[in-house]
N, C-alpha and C positions, 0 to 999 in steps of 0.2 A: 093826315098828320101835318102839324104846323112846324116849319123849320126843318133842320136836319135831324134825323133820327138814326142813331147807330145802335144796332143790336149786337151784343157780344155774348155768345153762349159757350158753354163748355163744362166739363166735369170738375169735381172738387180738386183744388190745388193745381189746376192747369195754368194758373196765372191770369185768368180772365179778369178778375177784380182789379188787380194792380194795373193791368193794361187798360181797362175801361176808365179808371180814374185818371190815368195819364193822358188818354185821348181827350177826355172831357176838359182837363186843365189846359191842354195845348190848343184846343179849338174853342175854349170859353163856352162849353156846353154844360148843362145840368147833368148830374150823374145820380143814378139810382141802382144800388145793389139790391136786386129783387130778392136775392136769397135771404136778406135780412128781414124781409116780410115774414117768411116762413119761420125764421129764427124767433122773431118777436111773438108769433102765434105760439110756437113751442114753449118759449120762456114763460109766457103768461099762463099757459096751460099747466106747466110744471109747477109754477108758483102757487097754483090753486090745487095742487096735488092731483092733477088730472092725468089721464093716460093718453099718450100720443096716438094710440090706436083707436081712440074714441073719436070717430069722425064727426058726429053731431056736435060734441063739445068743442072740437077744434073749429068747426064751421062757425059756431056762435061767436067765438073770439075773433075769427077772421072778418066777420061782418062788421065789427065795430073798430077794427084796427085803423089807426091813423099814422101819418108819417112821423108824428111826435113819438110814437112807440118805438121808433128805430133808434132812439137815444138811450135805450136801456143799457145798463152796465154789464148785464149777464149774457149778452147775445153771443159772445165768443167762447163761452164755456163749452167743453167737449160734450157734456151731456145734452146741452141745448143743440149742438150741431147734429148729434145723432137723432134727437127727437124731431128736429126740423125735417130731416129726410123722411121720417115716418109720417109726419103731418102732411108733407107735400104729396103723399100718395092719394090723399082723399080728394076726389074730384070736386065735391062741393066747396072745399077750402080753396082750391085753385080758382073756381068760379067766383067766389066771394072776393078774392084779391085781384081779379082780372081788371075791373074798371079802375081801381086805384092806380094800377100800373099804366093803363092806357091814358088816363087823365094826366099823369106825369109827363108822358110823351107828347100829348096834345098841347098841354099848357105848362111848359117847364117853369119852375119857380125862379124867383130873383131876376126876372126879365131876360132870362137866357133865350137865345134864338133857336135852340134845339136841345136834344138830350141824348145821352148815352145810357142805355139800360143793359145791365149784365145779369145773366141768370142761366137757365137751362132750356127755356122754351120761348125766348123773346122773339127770335126770328121765325119761329114756326107757329106760335099761338098768340102771344101778347101783341107783337107788332109785325105781322106778316108782310106789311107794306113798308117796312123800314127802308130808308134810302140805302143803307149799307148794312150787310150782315157778315159777321165774323164769327167763326167757330174755332175756339182755342182748345187744343188738345195736348196731351203728353202721355208718355208711357206710365203705367201704374206704379212701377218702382220709383221713377223719378218724382212723381207726385207724392208718393208716400214719404220719401225722404224729405221733401220740402215741408210737408205737414209735420213730420217728426221734429225737424229743426225748429219750426215755428213754435211748437209746444214747449220744447226745451228752453227756447229764448224767453218764453213767457213764464218760465219757472214751474211749468206743469210736468208731472211725471209722464214719461213716454217710452214705449218699447217699439222699435221699428216694425218688428214682425206683426205686432198687434195693430199698429197703425195701417199697415198694408192690408191686413185682413179686413179691418173696418172699412177702408176705402173701397176695396173690391166689393164688399157687401153693399155699400152705398151706391156704387156704380150700377150694380145689378138692380137695385130698387129703382134708381132714377131712370135707367134705360128700359126696364121691364114693366113699369107701371102703365096702367091703362090710360090714365089721365095725363096728357101732355108729356109723353116720354122724352128723355134727353136724346136729341139727335140733331145733326146739322141740317139746316134748311138746304134745299137743292141748289139755291143760288148763293150760298154762303161761301166766303173765302176762308179756307182752312189754314190755320197757322199751328204748326206742331212745335211746341216749346221744349221738347225733351232735351235738346242740346242747345237751346237758345237762352241768352240772358234777356232781361227786360228791355234793354236798349235795342237789341236786334228785333225782338218781338214788336216793339213800338214802331220801329222803322218799317217793318213789314205791314203793320196795320195802317199806318199813315199812307203808305204807297197804295194799299188796297182801297182806302177811302178816296184818294185822289183819282185813281183809275176808274172807280165806279162813278164818281161824280162827273168825270169827263165823258163817259160813254153815253 
């Protein structure tokens, strides 16, 4: 790995994306939300009237995906979010996207001296040699409430109970899949954001990065 590589993993709505972006901005590192890769595959598949459970079709899209595809306007739609979780279960899809993610870490764009990648298997599979590994977690109810509020703020219909059910189902898929299941790397620093705001989480993350680099 060239330069500083920070891996930030965690489940849906744990705050990992916001935290990763803030770390990247503070340290002037490139940032990649790897979840958007799976969203982009899912969005392109749905746009072609494909089925997220169709592994070979999803793999073909993943093999041609580029970073430019991450600019699609439909990536945050709820149906794309659900389809992305389904697409991510396919081992060949994950394999097809692996080198794209590793290349980002090896050669960060825009002349950056390092990168922050957030996702679900960065510290365990994508960048197991990352300089710093952080696993962000939070209780299911707290995460569901965050997601519920986010949807309402975007003007989308949302029912908290349904959001919680969908989140728990997604957690089960992400943690139970055979290909790169969601889990903390043994050497990851765990940050529980259940009762933390972003400022407190950021302070804990920066402290973890500083301590790791000093050791």
